[in-house]
N, C-alpha and C positions, 0 to 999 in steps of 0.2 A: 289136876284130874277132876273130871266132872262125872257125877254118878246120878242116874235117874232111877227112881223107884216108882213103879206103877202099881197101884193097888185098887181093888174093887171095893165099892162102898154100897153095893146093892142090898146088903143085909142090914144096913143101918138106916133109920128114918132120917129124912132131910133135916129135921130140927136137931138131931144129935150130931150130924156131921161136923158142924162148926166147932163144938166143944171138943170133939175127938181130935180134930185137926190141930187145935191149939196144943193138946198134949203131945202130939207127934212132933210139932215144930219145937216145943220145949225140949223134947228128947234129943233133937238134932243139936240144939244149943248146949245141952249137958255134955255132949260128946265133943264139944269144942269145934263144931263145924258150922258153916253158914248156909242157910237156906237161900237159894237164889231165885228160883222160879217155882210157881205152882200152877198146875193146869187142872181144869175140870172138864170132863167129857160129858155132854148132855144129850139126851134123846130129843130129837126134834118132835117126834110124835108120829103115830100111825096114819094120821090124815095128810101126810106129805108136808107137814109144817104150815098148815093154813094160818094158824095163829102165831107162828114163830116170829115173824117180823116185829110184831108189837111186843112180844115177850122178851126177845133178845135186846130190843131197844131199851126196855126198862132195866135190864141187867147191865148194859153198858153205861146207862145214865147213873145207876147206883155205883158202879165201879169208879166212874169219874168223880163222883161226889166223895168217895172214900180215898181218892188219890191213887187208885190202882190203874195200871195201863195194860191194855191188851197188846201182847207182844206177838202173838201168832194165833192163827185160826186153823182148824182142821175140819174138813167136811167129808163125811163118809157117805157114799152113794151106793144104793142097792141096784144092781144091774141084773137081777135074777130074771126079769121079764125079757131080757135080750139074749138070744141064743147065738147070734152071729158076732164073732169077735170084731170084724171090721166095722159093723154097725155100732158096737159099743165104743170102739176107738173114735169114731166120728163124733159121737155124742160127747164123750169125755173131752175131745179136742175143742169142741164148741164151748164147753163149760170152762176150760182153761183159758180160752180166748176172752170169755166174759170176765173172769177173774183178773186177767191182765188189763182189760179195758177199764176196770174199776180202780186201777192204780196199784194193785197188789202184785207181788212177785211170788210165783209158785216155787216153793223150795223143794218139794218132794211129792212124787206120786207113787203110792204103794198099791199094788194089785194083789188081792188075796183071792185065789181061784176056788177056794172052798165054798160050798153052799152053806148059807145060814140055816140054822135049824129053826 
């Protein structure tokens, strides 16, 4: 059986997250269970990610130095500026093509029709 627990970290400062995660992982061990994967969801930024390529490159370099491997990536895209569903579909199709061209396999596409607040 595989169990995934997703929890929000917004109320905790970035410097505290690491020590709090260690406590959570220790709790898993105390229950006699194994932690298999850990994911972090990050905000790219309001500027459309202008600095994101440099920042994420540094994150991946650090992960590699620590012996960690990126297993999966998820990209959340805001389509609020598009009112036409067919236009949004064309744009998403183009992005999926780019992902495939880069040698990645798209595992899942999730569409949430609710407007962001």
